[in-house]
A tleap script that builds the chain and sets N, CA, C and O, in Angstrom:
source leaprc.protein.ff14SB
mol = sequence {
  NMET SER ARG PRO ASP PHE LEU PRO SER PHE
  THR VAL SER VAL GLY ILE HIE VAL TYR ALA
  THR THR GLU PHE VAL THR ARG THR TYR PRO
  ASP GLU ASP ARG VAL THR ILE ASP ALA THR
  GLY SER GLY GLY SER VAL THR VAL PHE LEU
  ASP ARG ARG ASP ILE ALA ARG LEU ARG THR
  VAL LEU GLU GLN ALA GLU HIE ASP LEU THR
  SER ARG GLN HIE ASP ASN GLY ALA ARG SER
  ILE SER GLY PRO ALA CALA
}
set mol.1.N position { 0.867 -1.185 0.019 }
set mol.1.CA position { -0.002 -0.005 -0.006 }
set mol.1.C position { 0.883 1.235 0.006 }
set mol.1.O position { 1.828 1.306 0.792 }
set mol.2.N position { 0.603 2.186 -0.827 }
set mol.2.CA position { 1.406 3.407 -0.862 }
set mol.2.C position { 0.883 4.404 0.189 }
set mol.2.O position { -0.274 4.351 0.607 }
set mol.3.N position { 1.760 5.288 0.586 }
set mol.3.CA position { 1.463 6.284 1.625 }
set mol.3.C position { 0.548 7.364 1.057 }
set mol.3.O position { 0.890 7.986 0.051 }
set mol.4.N position { -0.619 7.603 1.682 }
set mol.4.CA position { -1.475 8.702 1.201 }
set mol.4.C position { -0.759 10.057 1.380 }
set mol.4.O position { 0.052 10.216 2.293 }
set mol.5.N position { -1.058 11.000 0.528 }
set mol.5.CA position { -0.427 12.312 0.554 }
set mol.5.C position { -0.644 13.067 1.838 }
set mol.5.O position { 0.204 13.862 2.242 }
set mol.6.N position { -1.782 12.830 2.498 }
set mol.6.CA position { -2.085 13.593 3.722 }
set mol.6.C position { -1.320 13.110 4.976 }
set mol.6.O position { -1.393 13.750 6.025 }
set mol.7.N position { -0.607 12.012 4.869 }
set mol.7.CA position { 0.165 11.537 6.032 }
set mol.7.C position { 1.525 12.220 6.100 }
set mol.7.O position { 2.089 12.593 5.072 }
set mol.8.N position { 2.050 12.384 7.309 }
set mol.8.CA position { 3.377 12.998 7.450 }
set mol.8.C position { 4.444 12.144 6.723 }
set mol.8.O position { 4.270 10.944 6.506 }
set mol.9.N position { 5.518 12.797 6.371 }
set mol.9.CA position { 6.543 12.063 5.583 }
set mol.9.C position { 7.754 11.689 6.480 }
set mol.9.O position { 8.896 11.698 6.019 }
set mol.10.N position { 7.500 11.377 7.708 }
set mol.10.CA position { 8.592 10.882 8.555 }
set mol.10.C position { 8.136 9.567 9.157 }
set mol.10.O position { 6.953 9.227 9.131 }
set mol.11.N position { 9.097 8.838 9.698 }
set mol.11.CA position { 8.801 7.531 10.338 }
set mol.11.C position { 9.408 7.484 11.716 }
set mol.11.O position { 10.344 8.225 12.016 }
set mol.12.N position { 8.878 6.616 12.558 }
set mol.12.CA position { 9.329 6.406 13.919 }
set mol.12.C position { 9.525 4.888 14.035 }
set mol.12.O position { 8.656 4.124 13.613 }
set mol.13.N position { 10.645 4.445 14.596 }
set mol.13.CA position { 10.863 3.049 14.842 }
set mol.13.C position { 10.499 2.764 16.298 }
set mol.13.O position { 10.874 3.513 17.200 }
set mol.14.N position { 9.783 1.697 16.511 }
set mol.14.CA position { 9.330 1.289 17.840 }
set mol.14.C position { 9.646 -0.196 18.017 }
set mol.14.O position { 9.454 -0.997 17.103 }
set mol.15.N position { 10.117 -0.536 19.165 }
set mol.15.CA position { 10.378 -1.954 19.494 }
set mol.15.C position { 9.514 -2.366 20.680 }
set mol.15.O position { 9.323 -1.589 21.616 }
set mol.16.N position { 9.003 -3.564 20.641 }
set mol.16.CA position { 8.238 -4.076 21.778 }
set mol.16.C position { 8.742 -5.471 22.111 }
set mol.16.O position { 9.206 -6.199 21.233 }
set mol.17.N position { 8.649 -5.836 23.375 }
set mol.17.CA position { 8.865 -7.178 23.841 }
set mol.17.C position { 7.488 -7.738 24.149 }
set mol.17.O position { 6.696 -7.084 24.827 }
set mol.18.N position { 7.195 -8.905 23.678 }
set mol.18.CA position { 5.932 -9.570 23.930 }
set mol.18.C position { 6.083 -10.542 25.050 }
set mol.18.O position { 6.893 -11.465 24.968 }
set mol.19.N position { 5.310 -10.357 26.116 }
set mol.19.CA position { 5.320 -11.218 27.295 }
set mol.19.C position { 3.951 -11.889 27.464 }
set mol.19.O position { 3.019 -11.578 26.724 }
set mol.20.N position { 3.827 -12.781 28.404 }
set mol.20.CA position { 2.530 -13.428 28.651 }
set mol.20.C position { 1.456 -12.398 29.043 }
set mol.20.O position { 0.267 -12.657 28.861 }
set mol.21.N position { 1.853 -11.261 29.566 }
set mol.21.CA position { 0.880 -10.227 30.013 }
set mol.21.C position { 0.560 -9.256 28.877 }
set mol.21.O position { -0.302 -8.396 29.058 }
set mol.22.N position { 1.205 -9.350 27.728 }
set mol.22.CA position { 0.901 -8.467 26.600 }
set mol.22.C position { -0.493 -8.813 26.055 }
set mol.22.O position { -0.820 -9.972 25.801 }
set mol.23.N position { -1.278 -7.782 25.891 }
set mol.23.CA position { -2.629 -7.996 25.341 }
set mol.23.C position { -2.671 -7.598 23.883 }
set mol.23.O position { -2.067 -6.601 23.488 }
set mol.24.N position { -3.368 -8.356 23.096 }
set mol.24.CA position { -3.597 -8.074 21.668 }
set mol.24.C position { -5.075 -7.880 21.405 }
set mol.24.O position { -5.895 -8.732 21.745 }
set mol.25.N position { -5.410 -6.750 20.796 }
set mol.25.CA position { -6.801 -6.481 20.468 }
set mol.25.C position { -6.832 -6.190 18.932 }
set mol.25.O position { -6.078 -5.358 18.427 }
set mol.26.N position { -7.704 -6.886 18.244 }
set mol.26.CA position { -7.823 -6.707 16.813 }
set mol.26.C position { -9.125 -5.993 16.499 }
set mol.26.O position { -10.177 -6.355 17.026 }
set mol.27.N position { -9.062 -4.997 15.658 }
set mol.27.CA position { -10.255 -4.306 15.177 }
set mol.27.C position { -10.287 -4.484 13.661 }
set mol.27.O position { -9.280 -4.313 12.973 }
set mol.28.N position { -11.459 -4.829 13.167 }
set mol.28.CA position { -11.634 -5.044 11.713 }
set mol.28.C position { -12.360 -3.854 11.074 }
set mol.28.O position { -13.246 -3.243 11.672 }
set mol.29.N position { -11.963 -3.562 9.877 }
set mol.29.CA position { -12.569 -2.530 9.059 }
set mol.29.C position { -12.908 -3.171 7.721 }
set mol.29.O position { -12.186 -2.979 6.742 }
set mol.30.N position { -14.018 -3.945 7.666 }
set mol.30.CA position { -14.345 -4.710 6.472 }
set mol.30.C position { -14.532 -3.881 5.226 }
set mol.30.O position { -14.177 -4.329 4.136 }
set mol.31.N position { -15.087 -2.666 5.350 }
set mol.31.CA position { -15.286 -1.840 4.158 }
set mol.31.C position { -14.001 -1.391 3.538 }
set mol.31.O position { -13.944 -1.086 2.346 }
set mol.32.N position { -12.917 -1.347 4.383 }
set mol.32.CA position { -11.601 -0.947 3.912 }
set mol.32.C position { -10.655 -2.126 3.691 }
set mol.32.O position { -9.504 -1.948 3.292 }
set mol.33.N position { -11.173 -3.361 3.962 }
set mol.33.CA position { -10.387 -4.581 3.843 }
set mol.33.C position { -9.046 -4.536 4.584 }
set mol.33.O position { -7.985 -4.873 4.059 }
set mol.34.N position { -9.174 -4.090 5.855 }
set mol.34.CA position { -8.007 -3.977 6.697 }
set mol.34.C position { -8.369 -4.196 8.165 }
set mol.34.O position { -9.537 -4.229 8.552 }
set mol.35.N position { -7.299 -4.343 8.966 }
set mol.35.CA position { -7.446 -4.512 10.416 }
set mol.35.C position { -6.391 -3.661 11.124 }
set mol.35.O position { -5.416 -3.228 10.509 }
set mol.36.N position { -6.594 -3.430 12.409 }
set mol.36.CA position { -5.545 -2.892 13.268 }
set mol.36.C position { -5.366 -3.922 14.392 }
set mol.36.O position { -6.317 -4.568 14.831 }
set mol.37.N position { -4.126 -4.046 14.834 }
set mol.37.CA position { -3.805 -4.929 15.968 }
set mol.37.C position { -3.115 -4.066 16.983 }
set mol.37.O position { -2.056 -3.510 16.694 }
set mol.38.N position { -3.695 -3.929 18.200 }
set mol.38.CA position { -3.050 -3.198 19.266 }
set mol.38.C position { -2.361 -4.209 20.172 }
set mol.38.O position { -2.977 -5.175 20.624 }
set mol.39.N position { -1.069 -3.976 20.435 }
set mol.39.CA position { -0.299 -4.732 21.394 }
set mol.39.C position { -0.074 -3.826 22.577 }
set mol.39.O position { 0.572 -2.785 22.452 }
set mol.40.N position { -0.598 -4.208 23.725 }
set mol.40.CA position { -0.574 -3.322 24.897 }
set mol.40.C position { 0.125 -4.060 26.043 }
set mol.40.O position { -0.163 -5.226 26.312 }
set mol.41.N position { 1.045 -3.361 26.711 }
set mol.41.CA position { 1.701 -3.904 27.894 }
set mol.41.C position { 1.843 -2.846 28.949 }
set mol.41.O position { 1.221 -1.789 28.850 }
set mol.42.N position { 2.645 -3.101 29.957 }
set mol.42.CA position { 2.769 -2.137 31.063 }
set mol.42.C position { 3.487 -0.888 30.660 }
set mol.42.O position { 3.351 0.136 31.329 }
set mol.43.N position { 4.263 -0.926 29.570 }
set mol.43.CA position { 5.017 0.231 29.156 }
set mol.43.C position { 4.424 1.079 28.021 }
set mol.43.O position { 5.040 2.037 27.555 }
set mol.44.N position { 3.219 0.700 27.593 }
set mol.44.CA position { 2.594 1.454 26.507 }
set mol.44.C position { 1.935 0.504 25.524 }
set mol.44.O position { 1.664 -0.654 25.842 }
set mol.45.N position { 1.682 1.016 24.317 }
set mol.45.CA position { 1.026 0.222 23.318 }
set mol.45.C position { 1.531 0.585 21.922 }
set mol.45.O position { 2.043 1.679 21.685 }
set mol.46.N position { 1.369 -0.374 21.007 }
set mol.46.CA position { 1.735 -0.175 19.619 }
set mol.46.C position { 0.551 -0.644 18.803 }
set mol.46.O position { -0.038 -1.680 19.112 }
set mol.47.N position { 0.186 0.104 17.757 }
set mol.47.CA position { -0.871 -0.333 16.875 }
set mol.47.C position { -0.265 -0.580 15.491 }
set mol.47.O position { 0.459 0.259 14.955 }
set mol.48.N position { -0.573 -1.737 14.932 }
set mol.48.CA position { -0.130 -2.123 13.597 }
set mol.48.C position { -1.345 -2.055 12.666 }
set mol.48.O position { -2.395 -2.617 12.977 }
set mol.49.N position { -1.207 -1.384 11.550 }
set mol.49.CA position { -2.256 -1.248 10.555 }
set mol.49.C position { -1.946 -2.172 9.371 }
set mol.49.O position { -0.883 -2.054 8.762 }
set mol.50.N position { -2.856 -3.083 9.043 }
set mol.50.CA position { -2.608 -4.090 8.034 }
set mol.50.C position { -3.775 -4.188 7.092 }
set mol.50.O position { -4.930 -4.265 7.512 }
set mol.51.N position { -3.454 -4.186 5.760 }
set mol.51.CA position { -4.508 -4.605 4.815 }
set mol.51.C position { -4.391 -6.089 4.647 }
set mol.51.O position { -3.472 -6.713 5.178 }
set mol.52.N position { -5.326 -6.668 3.905 }
set mol.52.CA position { -5.402 -8.130 3.745 }
set mol.52.C position { -4.071 -8.708 3.238 }
set mol.52.O position { -3.598 -9.715 3.765 }
set mol.53.N position { -3.486 -8.103 2.257 }
set mol.53.CA position { -2.214 -8.619 1.679 }
set mol.53.C position { -1.092 -8.623 2.789 }
set mol.53.O position { -0.300 -9.562 2.880 }
set mol.54.N position { -1.064 -7.587 3.587 }
set mol.54.CA position { -0.010 -7.519 4.597 }
set mol.54.C position { -0.298 -8.426 5.787 }
set mol.54.O position { 0.630 -8.804 6.502 }
set mol.55.N position { -1.566 -8.788 6.019 }
set mol.55.CA position { -1.852 -9.806 7.049 }
set mol.55.C position { -1.227 -11.116 6.651 }
set mol.55.O position { -0.576 -11.775 7.461 }
set mol.56.N position { -1.423 -11.499 5.391 }
set mol.56.CA position { -0.864 -12.745 4.863 }
set mol.56.C position { 0.678 -12.692 4.879 }
set mol.56.O position { 1.330 -13.685 5.202 }
set mol.57.N position { 1.242 -11.553 4.537 }
set mol.57.CA position { 2.700 -11.406 4.517 }
set mol.57.C position { 3.256 -11.489 5.908 }
set mol.57.O position { 4.293 -12.126 6.094 }
set mol.58.N position { 2.636 -10.885 6.903 }
set mol.58.CA position { 3.103 -10.966 8.287 }
set mol.58.C position { 2.963 -12.383 8.810 }
set mol.58.O position { 3.863 -12.863 9.500 }
set mol.59.N position { 1.872 -13.072 8.508 }
set mol.59.CA position { 1.721 -14.472 8.900 }
set mol.59.C position { 2.849 -15.335 8.324 }
set mol.59.O position { 3.398 -16.174 9.038 }
set mol.60.N position { 3.195 -15.154 7.090 }
set mol.60.CA position { 4.282 -15.889 6.457 }
set mol.60.C position { 5.592 -15.625 7.156 }
set mol.60.O position { 6.347 -16.559 7.428 }
set mol.61.N position { 5.882 -14.352 7.457 }
set mol.61.CA position { 7.131 -13.964 8.148 }
set mol.61.C position { 7.205 -14.636 9.529 }
set mol.61.O position { 8.261 -15.141 9.911 }
set mol.62.N position { 6.098 -14.646 10.277 }
set mol.62.CA position { 6.098 -15.209 11.620 }
set mol.62.C position { 6.250 -16.718 11.551 }
set mol.62.O position { 6.943 -17.291 12.391 }
set mol.63.N position { 5.630 -17.385 10.584 }
set mol.63.CA position { 5.750 -18.805 10.428 }
set mol.63.C position { 7.188 -19.161 10.088 }
set mol.63.O position { 7.722 -20.138 10.613 }
set mol.64.N position { 7.829 -18.379 9.210 }
set mol.64.CA position { 9.221 -18.644 8.821 }
set mol.64.C position { 10.133 -18.416 10.017 }
set mol.64.O position { 11.063 -19.193 10.235 }
set mol.65.N position { 9.885 -17.356 10.804 }
set mol.65.CA position { 10.703 -17.072 11.996 }
set mol.65.C position { 10.596 -18.256 12.998 }
set mol.65.O position { 11.602 -18.661 13.580 }
set mol.66.N position { 9.387 -18.798 13.192 }
set mol.66.CA position { 9.257 -19.911 14.143 }
set mol.66.C position { 9.989 -21.125 13.589 }
set mol.66.O position { 10.673 -21.825 14.336 }
set mol.67.N position { 9.859 -21.385 12.300 }
set mol.67.CA position { 10.560 -22.499 11.679 }
set mol.67.C position { 12.098 -22.341 11.837 }
set mol.67.O position { 12.795 -23.277 12.228 }
set mol.68.N position { 12.588 -21.149 11.524 }
set mol.68.CA position { 14.037 -20.893 11.624 }
set mol.68.C position { 14.544 -21.076 13.069 }
set mol.68.O position { 15.597 -21.676 13.290 }
set mol.69.N position { 13.775 -20.548 14.058 }
set mol.69.CA position { 14.176 -20.735 15.445 }
set mol.69.C position { 14.222 -22.180 15.859 }
set mol.69.O position { 15.168 -22.612 16.517 }
set mol.70.N position { 13.194 -22.948 15.478 }
set mol.70.CA position { 13.176 -24.373 15.800 }
set mol.70.C position { 14.334 -25.094 15.177 }
set mol.70.O position { 14.976 -25.922 15.824 }
set mol.71.N position { 14.617 -24.787 13.904 }
set mol.71.CA position { 15.735 -25.444 13.201 }
set mol.71.C position { 17.057 -25.125 13.905 }
set mol.71.O position { 17.877 -26.018 14.120 }
set mol.72.N position { 17.264 -23.856 14.263 }
set mol.72.CA position { 18.526 -23.447 14.954 }
set mol.72.C position { 18.637 -24.137 16.298 }
set mol.72.O position { 19.728 -24.556 16.687 }
set mol.73.N position { 17.528 -24.264 17.019 }
set mol.73.CA position { 17.559 -24.878 18.317 }
set mol.73.C position { 17.931 -26.382 18.164 }
set mol.73.O position { 18.752 -26.900 18.921 }
set mol.74.N position { 17.339 -27.042 17.213 }
set mol.74.CA position { 17.671 -28.427 16.944 }
set mol.74.C position { 19.147 -28.584 16.522 }
set mol.74.O position { 19.832 -29.517 16.942 }
set mol.75.N position { 19.610 -27.650 15.687 }
set mol.75.CA position { 21.010 -27.691 15.249 }
set mol.75.C position { 22.003 -27.498 16.399 }
set mol.75.O position { 23.105 -28.045 16.422 }
set mol.76.N position { 21.529 -26.669 17.369 }
set mol.76.CA position { 22.401 -26.422 18.553 }
set mol.76.C position { 22.221 -27.418 19.664 }
set mol.76.O position { 22.854 -27.296 20.713 }
set mol.77.N position { 21.368 -28.408 19.459 }
set mol.77.CA position { 21.128 -29.429 20.467 }
set mol.77.C position { 20.341 -28.941 21.679 }
set mol.77.O position { 20.535 -29.431 22.792 }
set mol.78.N position { 19.457 -27.979 21.458 }
set mol.78.CA position { 18.638 -27.475 22.580 }
set mol.78.C position { 17.866 -28.606 23.179 }
set mol.78.O position { 17.310 -29.447 22.472 }
set mol.79.N position { 17.832 -28.626 24.524 }
set mol.79.CA position { 17.171 -29.716 25.237 }
set mol.79.C position { 15.636 -29.544 25.331 }
set mol.79.O position { 14.890 -30.521 25.390 }
set mol.80.N position { 15.182 -28.239 25.342 }
set mol.80.CA position { 13.718 -28.071 25.424 }
set mol.80.C position { 13.326 -26.890 24.543 }
set mol.80.O position { 14.010 -25.869 24.476 }
set mol.81.N position { 12.210 -27.078 23.881 }
set mol.81.CA position { 11.664 -26.024 23.048 }
set mol.81.C position { 10.224 -25.835 23.500 }
set mol.81.O position { 9.465 -26.800 23.595 }
set mol.82.N position { 9.848 -24.590 23.779 }
set mol.82.CA position { 8.469 -24.320 24.244 }
set mol.82.C position { 7.623 -23.863 23.081 }
set mol.82.O position { 8.128 -23.411 22.053 }
set mol.83.N position { 6.345 -23.988 23.262 }
set mol.83.CA position { 5.411 -23.425 22.272 }
set mol.83.C position { 4.943 -24.465 21.279 }
set mol.83.O position { 5.245 -25.649 21.423 }
set mol.84.N position { 4.213 -24.032 20.279 }
set mol.84.CA position { 3.583 -24.944 19.296 }
set mol.84.C position { 4.571 -25.737 18.464 }
set mol.84.O position { 4.240 -26.830 18.004 }
set mol.85.N position { 5.777 -25.221 18.256 }
set mol.85.CA position { 6.741 -25.939 17.385 }
set mol.85.C position { 7.388 -27.102 18.079 }
set mol.85.O position { 8.077 -27.900 17.442 }
set mol.86.N position { 7.178 -27.220 19.400 }
set mol.86.CA position { 7.866 -28.262 20.163 }
set mol.86.C position { 7.535 -29.656 19.734 }
set mol.86.O position { 8.053 -30.617 20.302 }
savepdb mol mol.pdb
quit
């Protein structure tokens, strides 16, 4: 998606750590074919704006990241792996 002309022309980088206490809230905008995902923790919140294509792209990136992490752990002889990939 290209940047609309009315938006500012600068960017801000934000990092978050996701913990068990991090809350995720999804809001859908079906008429615009997009969603927002709010990640909220004790230190603030971040909102991610995604259209349908970018939802699929983010899902693919996360799946690949999980696969890569599991492969590296197996390669390194990790004794325990938590989560769905275990």
